[in-house]
N, C-alpha and C positions, 0 to 999 in steps of 0.2 A: 769469543763469543760472541752471537749475534747481542746488537742492544737490546733489553728487554721491553717488551711491547707494553704501552700503558703503564709506565712506573710510578705513575701517580694514581694509580687506578681512579681512576673518571668516569665518572657512570657514562651511555649513551649521549642525554641531554646534555653534558658537559662536555664531551669528545665533539659532539655536532656542533653546539655554538662557538668552540674553541676552534673548527676548522672553521669555521664561516665569519669571526672576527680575523681569522688569518690570512682571509682572501680581501675580506675589507680592504685589510691593512694593505695591500697592492695596488689598491684603486686609486684614481682620481679622484677628488672629491669624498675621499671616502676616509685616506689614512695620509697622514700629515707625518714626518720624523718629530719624532720626542727628545729632549734633549739627553733623557737617557742614553748611550750608545747600543745600537741594538733594537729599539724599543720607535713604536710609532703610536700615534694617536689615533683612533678607529671616533670616526664620528659619520652622523650625518645614516644612521642606522635604515634599512629599508623596513618597506612595509609590505606585508604578500596583498597582490591584487585579486581576488579568488582566491585557488589553490595553490600560487608560484610566485614569484617575482623574480627579479632579472637583476645577476647579480657580473657583471661585465659582461663577457661572453657566455656565462653560463645561465641557466634556470635551476632554481632550487624548490622544491616543494615546500608550502606552508609548515607541513607538518615536523619536516625539519629544520625549520628554523627560531622553532617556539620557545628554544633558549634567549633568542636576541632580547624576547620582551619578560623573559620570570627570572626576578632578582633572587632566587635561588641558585640557580646556573654562574650567576657571575658572584656571589660569596665564595662561592668555590673556589673558583677559578681566581678568584684575589686571594684568597687564603694559601694558597698552591703557589702562590707568586708568578702565573701566569700573564697577570692585567694588575691594574691598576681600576677602580670601579669611580665611576661620575653616572652611574645608574638613573637612570635610563637613558642617558642623552650620548655618552660617550664613554670610554676607557683608555688606556693604554697599552696595547701589548707587547711587555716585556720581552728581552730578548729571550729568554727563557720559555716565553709562551710563544714567538714567530716560531722556533725552533722543533717544538714540540710537536712532535709524528701520531698524529690523530689517527690514522690511517682508510682513513673516511672519506680525502678528497674528493676520491673514485665515484665513490657511493653515493655521495648527496650533489656534488655538482655535475647538472650534467647538461650535455653540449647544445647549443641556442641554435634556432635554424632560424630565426626574426629576431 
């Protein structure tokens, strides 16, 4: 049987927020190893300029990143054990959070030509 899609029943805002935190965790200047195995401290959160922002080689629409500044989204992600929040400055993306398949990566991370 294939793994259940979105077993924690996260809503679209929470899924988008987690997707962006997962990607930030991979980038120098944003992600640093945490003390817990498989966890990463995510900091230096980006701020949109106009209707988008850059995330490594990707461009992200500002509308897809509203959860990065929404404390309610972070609260739910923390309750589900996917992050440890230090809102609004940073979070620890747990091993469970890093491994959670949101299914949105290809939908909100767009290739950049600049």
